[in-house]
N, C-alpha and C positions, 0 to 999 in steps of 0.2 A: 491673446490668445485663440486660434483660427474655428471658423464655424467646424471645423470636424473632430475639435479637440473639447468644444463647449455642448455638442449632440453628443461625444462620445461619454459624458457623466450624464446625461439624462436618461438614454439608453442603458447604461449600465444602470441604476434605479432600476428602470422597468426593468430587466431582465432579472433583477436579483429577489425583486420584491413581489412580483407574479405569479408565479410557483407558488411561495410561502402564504399571501395573503389569501391567494384561491384554494386551498386548501386547508384555512384555518376554518370557512365553515361547518366541514364533513369532521372535524376534528373536537368545533364546540357542540356543533349534534350529536357526535356519539358517546358524547362525555353523559346526555341524560336517554338516548333512544338508542339503545344496540340492536338495530334493526336494520340487516343489509337487504330489504330491498327498497327500503322508505330513505336510506342513506345514495344510492347508487345515482343519484342526480348528480350528489354532490360529489362521488366521485370524479364524475367527466368536470364537474366544475372544477378540479384539483388536473384533470387534462389538459384544460381548456388554459391553465397558466403554464404551463409546461411548453406547449402549442404557441405561445405569448413571445417563450424564452428563444424557443427554435425559431419564430419567424424574426426576435428583433437580433439573436446572429447572424442567419442571413442574409440579413440589408447589409450588417457589418461588414459580411464575406464579399457581399457584393458593389458595394458603392464607396466602400473606403478605398481612395488611393493607396497602391501597393509602396507604401511605405508607415515607417514606425510612428505613431500617433500615442501622444500620452496627454490624459489630464489629471491635470494635479490642484488637490487645494487644499491648506493648513487643516489637520486636526490636531495634533496634538504639539506644544510648543515648549520644547524643554528650556529652563534656562539654565546661562552658565554656571558652574559648583565644583571647585575644586580644582578650576584647572581647566576641568572643561567647558571649550565655548557652549554658545547657547545652538540649537536645532533643532529642526521641523521635523516631526514625523506627519509623513501626508497619507492624503486618502487619494491614493497616486491607481488611471487602471492606463493599458497601455492595450497596442493591438500591432503587435508585429505578424513575425512570421509565424511562431508556434502559438499564439494564443488566438486568432486570427484562424485556422482550422483547426486545431485543438477543441477550442468555444462554441461551434461550427459540429463538429465530428458529438460534444458533450451532450449540446443543448438538443441536436433531432434523436440520438439512442434512448436517450433522458420520455423524450416522447413518445417514440415508439415504443419503449419497453410502459412508458407507462396506459397504452391501449390496451397492448396484449393482456397488463394487472387489471383493466376491468373484467374479461371474462376471469382469468388466473385465481382472483384474490376475492370475486363475486360474491361469494357467501361465505365470508371469513370472520372469524368471532373478532378481530381485533382493528376494520378497517377503518377507525378516524388516526389512530396509531400509525397503520400503515402508511396512509394518505401523508397526514401533516409530517413524516419523519424522511418517505421517498422523498417527496420535494422538495423541502431542506435540504434533504442528503446531493440532489443535482444543481442546485441554487447556492452551496457550498463549495461543490467543483468549479462552476463559473465563477466566483470568485476566487479562489485559487489562481484558476485558467489568465483571469483578467487582471489579476492584481498586479503593480510592478511596486510596488513596497512592501518587503519585508515579511514586517509587522501585520497587513492590513493578508495577506496571505497566510500568515499564521493562521489569523482568525477564521478563514476557510478552512485552512488546513485541520484545525481542532476540530469546527462544526462538521466534517467529515469521519472522523474519530468516535462522536458523542450518534452520528444519525447512523453510522456503520453498527456502534454497539446496539442500538435500538432495535433498527431491522434484522440483525443475527439473531436476535434473543428475541425474535415477533412472537415466535409460539412459544412464549416464556412458562403453558401449562408443563411443558414437556411430557407430554401424554398424550403420542403418537409416533408411534417407532419410524414411521416415516421422515422423519425429521431431522434422524438422528444422523451420525455419519458413523460410520465403522459397526460392525456385527455384532447387536444385544448378544450381551449375555459375553462375548469371550472376554478376557481377563490379559492385563500385561503382567508385567512384572510387580510382586508386590500387591498383587490382588487387585490393583489400578484397571478398573474397565476402560478394554480396547476401542467403547463408543463413546461418544460424544453427544452432550443434550443442547439446546437451541438456547436453554440459558447461559452453561456453563462455556458453550462455546462463544458465545458473549463479552462474558470474563473475560475469556484467554485472547479475544482478538484487542479490546480496549488495553488493557495490561500489557499487552506486547506492542499497539501501538503508543503508550504511555513511554515506555520505554528507551523510545528514541525519541520522542517531543522533546524529552526534560533535556538532555543535551544537545537539540537545535534549538530549541530558544535562549540557552545559554548563549550559543554562535552567535543568533542571530543580535543579541543582547553586545556582544564583546563586540561585533562590528557596528553597532553603532558609535560605543564608545569611540575606537581606534577611528571610524570614520569622523568621528565629531572633532577629535584630537588633529587631524590633519587640513581641519578647515572646511569640509564639507557638512553644506547646511540640511543638507538631505543624503544623508550618510547609508539609510536603506533602502534607497530604490537603486531595483535590479540594474537601470542604465546609468545610475552614477557613481554605487560604489567604488570608491578609490582604491581599488586592490592591489594595486601599486606599494601606494602609502603601508599601507597593512603588511602587506608582506613584507616589506622593508623593514620595518619595527619588530615586528615577532620575531623574524628569523625563519628557518629550514623549520624547524623543531614547533614554534609556535604555530605555521601553517598548516602544519601536519594532526595538529592537536585541533584546530580549529577547524578544519577542511572535515576533518573525521570527525568532533563531533557534531558539527552540522548535516553530515550524511548518516547520521544515525538515524536521523526521522525516514530518508526516505528507503533508508536500508530495510527500516520497520514496516513501515508502511508499501515497498511493494517486495516484501516478502522475499529477501536476499538470506540465504545461507547467514547464519541458522535460523533468523528469525521468520521462517517462513510458516510454519505449522499452525498457525493460526489459520492463514487463509484456507486450510484446507481442511477444519472444523467448521470453520466456516459458511460450508452448503447448508448448515443446516437452517440458513435463513430462507425464505418464499425464494423460488428461479428467478422472480421480475426482480427482486433485487441481487443475489448472483448476478444475471446476467448486465447488470447497468453497472454492478464493482467492478466486477472483470474487463468489463469491455474500456470505458472509458471513465470511468472516476476511482475514487479511493486507492487503488493499488496503482492506478495507471498514475495517479497523483506524485507520487513520490518520483518516477522518472521522470516526469513531464517536468518539476522544480529542480531536478539534476539536468536534465537542460538546457533548462532556463539559466542555472548555474555557472553549468558550463560558458554560456552564450557572453553571461556579462563578463566571466574572465576573460574570453578570448575579446573585447571590445576595449576591453582595459590592460590587452599587452601582456596580461599575466598569466595565461593558459600553462606556457612553459616553464617557468619557474621551477626549482629543484620540488619544492613544497607540494605544491600543487599534484606536479608527476608522480609524485610519491605514491597519494593518494588515490590519484586516476589510476597507479598501476595497480594498488589493493581491488580496486575498487573492479578492474578489468577481472580479473581471479571467480572474486566473487559472484562478480554478475554469471558468467563463460560457468561456473562449477554449478551457480544453481540450475544454467539451463539445461548442465546435464542430469542433474540431479532430480530434477522435477519432469522430462521425457522420461527417464527409466522407471521413473515410479508409475507416471501412468499406463505403461504398458502393463503394469501388474495388477494393478488395482482394478475392483470389477464392478462398484459404484459407478453411475452414470455422472452425476457432478463431481467425486471428489476426482473422476477423469479429466474434467476440463478447468479443474481446478492445476491438478500438475501441471496441464497447459499453458495457465496462465501463468504460473511460478517458470516453469520455461522460458517462456513467452520477454519475461518482465526478465530475467536475466541474458538474453538473449539483447533485448534494448542497451540494458546498466551497462553491459561488458561493451558494447558496439562505443555506445556514446562515450563511454569512460577513454575510447583511443582516442580520441580529440587532441591530447595533449600530442601523441605522437606522431600523430597526421597531420600537420596545420595548414589544412587547406581550408579553403574558406571558398561560397560560391552564392553569387549573385543571383536573386531572384524578385526583379525587380526594381525597387531599393532597399532589400530585405538584405542581406549579409547574413549566409547561416553555416558553420563549419559543417566539412562534410562530415563527420560522422557523426553527427548531430541531425542531420538530415535523410539521411539512411537511416538509422535508429528510428527517426519518427513517421519516415514511412511505413515503418513496419508495426510501428504503435497504430498508425492507421488502419490497416489494412487487417492485423490480429484484431482490434478492436471490434469493425464490422463483422470478421466472422464467428468471435468468442459470442458474441451479443447472439449469433444465428444459432450455435449449436445449445447454447444454456436453455432459448425461447423452448426450441426443439425438444429438450431435456424433457423443460417443464410439462409439454404437452403428453411426453410419452410415461411419465412417471403419472400424470389423471388419468390416462387412457388404463395404461395395465396397472396401476393402483401395486407398486414396487421403486424404489428408486434406485434397484439394478440396473444390469443390464439385462436387456430381454425385449427379442424382437425376430421371428423369422421372415423371411421369403413375404409369406400368406401377407402380416401386418406392414410390410414396403409394399406392398401392393394396395393395399386402404389406405396408408398414410402417405400416400404420393406426395403431395404438396410437401409435409416434414421428413420425409427420403431426398428430395430434390434439393431442400434446404440446404440439410446438414450434409448431403455429399458437394453441395458449392460450396459451402464454409468449410468443407474440410481441404479439397486440392484445391480452392488460393490461398490458403495460410501454409501445406504441407510443404510449399518448393518445387512442387512438380512445374515443368513446365508446359506450355507457354505459359501460363497465367500467374497473377499480380503476387504472390510469392516467391516463383522461382525469382522473376529480377531484382527482387531486393534483397534474398537468403543471395545471384550472386553478387551483391553489392556490396553487402556486409563481409563476404569471402573475401572480395578484395580490397577492404578495409583490412581486412585480419592482417590477411599475406604483404599488405606492404609494411606493416609497420611488426612484422616476426623479428626485425633486425634489432630492435629496441624490446620491445615485452616478450621473446621466447616463441617458439612454436609449440609452448603448451595454451596457449591462446587460441590458435590455430587447430591443433588436436580435438579441444575439449569443445570447441563451437561444431564440429566436423560429425564428433559421435551425437553431441544432443542433434545435428538435424538429422540424422539415420533417424537416432530413436523418435524422435519428434513427428516426420510420414508415417510410421510405424503407428502408434497410439492412434493419432486421425483416424487412420481404416479400420482402425478396431473397433473404434467406436462406432463408425460408420457400420461395421457390418453386424457386430456382434446386439445394435438394435431393429436392423431392419434386414438382414439375408441371411447370418451364423448362428443367430442367438436362436436362446430356447424360447419355444412357444409358448406367450402367454400364458397365466393363470385364468387370469380375468380379460376380457378385453370390453371399454366403454367405448361407446359412438364417440369419434373423434371430431363429426361435422358440427357439433354442438357448440364448436369452441370457434366460431369466423373470426374473433377478433385477434385472437391467437396465432389460427393459421395464416392471419393477413401479415400481422409484423414479422413476426420470420422470414416470410417467405420476403417481404422487402428490403430486411437486411441480409439476405442470400444471397438475393440477385446483386446488391450493392458489393456485396463482396465480390462477386465476379468479377461486373462493372469496375472494380476497383483495378482492374487492370490497367486503364489509362492512369491510374497516380503515378507511376514509375516517371511514363511517359512525356506529362501536363509539367512536374517538376524540373527535374534535368535530365531528358533524355540521354543525354550523349554519358552522363555516367554510367544512367541503368546499363544501356544498348551494351557498352564497348565490355560492362561487364558481365554480363549474360551471352554474350557470342565467344567464351571464350573457351574453345574448344572441352579443357581440364572442367570447367563448368555447367556444358553440355551434357561431359559425359557422369556427371555425378548427378544432374536431374536426371535423365535415363535410371540408373542408380534410385533416386526416389520412387521414381515411376514404380519403378521393378518391384519394392519394398510396398509403395502401397497396393499392388496389385496381390502379392503373396499374401498381406496381411488382412486382404482383402476375403480371401479365401479362404485363409487358416488363421482367424481372431485369436486363437487360445495358444497363451503357453503354457507346455507342460511341467507339471510340479516340478522347480529345481530346489526342494529342501530349502533349505537356512535362506538363500538366495531370495526365494519365494516370500518367506517368511519376512524377510527384513522389508523388502520394498512392499509388501501388506501390512506392515507396524510403520511404515514411513520413516523409514532407516531409525526408531523409536527417538526422533523427536522429541515426542509426545512424553515420554518418557523422560527421558535427563528436562524438561521445560516441567512437567508436572509432578515429579518424583523426586528426583534429583537436588534440579531449582527450589523447587517447591519447600522438600527435606531440610535443606540449608534455610530458606527461608524462615522456618517454622522454628528452628534451632538460635535461630540469630533472634527470635523472637521472643523464644523460651528465655534465652540466656537475657536479652534486656529485662524479659521481666524479673526475674533474681536477681539481678544486679539492680531495680527498682525499688522492688521490696527490701533488699541489703540496706542501701540508702535510707529509704522508710522507717527501719523498725533504728538503725544505727541514729539518724538524726531525732525520732519523735521517740523511741525508745530507750537505749543503751546509753546516748551520752545523759538526755536528761535524768535518767536515772542516778549515772554515775554519778553529776553534781547534787542529788538532793542526798546522795548518801554522803559525799561529803561535806552538806552543808549542814548535815545530824551531824556529823564526827564531829566538826568542829563548835559547833554548839555546846554538844555535850564536852570538851574542854574549855572553855569557857564559863570558870567558875567565880574568877574574882580573886586566885589565889595568885600570890609571885611565884611560891614556890614549883607551882605548875609550869607556869608560861616558863619558867629557868629551864626547866625539865626537857620541854618538847623544845626549846628552842638549843639545850646542846646536843638532843636526837639527831635533829636537823642537821645542824652543823658538820654531828658525824658521820652523818650520810652523802654530806656533800665532800667534804674531807676523803672519803670514803671511792667515792665517785670518778674525784680528779685521781685520786691516784692512778685507779684501774686506768683511765686514759691515758696516762703518762706511762704507766708499763706497758700498753698497748703499742705508743706511737714508737 
């Protein structure tokens, strides 16, 4: 084992344990004394834990050579049984292209948003709960990012789900309408509330995610067994999965079933249609949670694991097999349809954080759809000693830019909610002049992410456009049309968000002094500036790819159109009432109705049926059958009188009945 491999194991221990260990004191203290003023120093200790993780990730990025480095140690040894050879599940961490930069992004955003939270949640009634689960959330994502073993990754994956439940429902008392999603008092069909409370939003999130986690875990188990049958001693490591053997054994149909089962995890975690609505109602959590969840953790985890899966299949030479291509083609259209529906939804809704949640839904669709194009454009690039599929590189570049911009927009949104005391869009030019830093950060994030030239989003969108057009002959024009429409709507709602909160929105009814939150301002100014500076990312990674895509005349013309849309939406941010269309968008395509009324009603019906079936069996076996045997027993005892005549009579009657039954059977044959 090399020096870097040995060092990686120690660094992982430091990075993963520091946030949790240093958040434990405030969690324990809060059990005995719920005093925010006295607990504040312990909150700083929790942030220091995040800072240690950020510094560790920076060391890995700067000091480790640009080649795959793996640390593995035996964890669970599975003995041979039923013809399955023995194999070992490893504690295995990897530094490759994806984990190197995703870990850096995750750790630093968790730290910066943690600093923001020192102001944002200074007087919260649940500080101990927040800081423990916030730090666990960050540590779980880092475990997911750096894990090379599927089972170890799944532990981090589940930690994300559990922590998100705790944080989305942080304000569990449901006593403040400011934390709701949807307009309080409005109702959907069957008298279902159109609003969502924090406690119910947390339930919706965990229920949806668990729906995807179960088949994903089954797929991981299947990969382990099939890999072991092929003689692989470490069948769950991304870098050593014998995909060729697995695919040859289970065929096209089995491959489709296996990969779809695995992809149910990323589909639900990354809020792909129709599993997207939990993400929108998750805005009931504190804004700092929303910022981290939507930028570099939780929802990004699904896309990230899909990228890791794609790299694993590519390196094994199995990415272009028939079963894999079928699943990836399905994912292309799921992703790009999600991108379009998320963007359209965000153009109509009026809640700050829910607009941004729709934006995240759309961005995740872009990332998922573009990554899924990998089998149809099997070109790979070399960065240092890393080999990265082209579509993965383009989608990952978008992930980084999106994370910086989206963190900024959420942090600005939280400050606006604090200042204006409303979660709905509200802010005129006067507010924009007073909150110059917030205005700057929001505008910087919007133009960086929106795809307007010459900023970072433009070059990445150009590369996504080129990847899509090059695969048109295989995946069809539908993918390109979905991407184009989604891009046009995307820039419109980003501009709309800026305008309705700083330029053309209503004058705030109340206005709290914004300068009293210096840590909040510092945090989003840093991330907003980083979003602008992210312009260098495409040129540092593979300038030839992004520049050649960006100087295409059609792409330049499209960039000019995006600028025109951005300016128009800035000047006229509100769309008139479009009747049924507006209502469908405001109701989030009625997916909440489908999930909470139709599926919940179906589930209730199944539960009710199961209850009555259980009661039926209970009555049958505990009452009817015992009663029948008791009655028969009493009757038999009643005829046991000791008289031969009585026994002969009963024998003759029984014989006559038996003969009658036989004659009836013969007649029916």
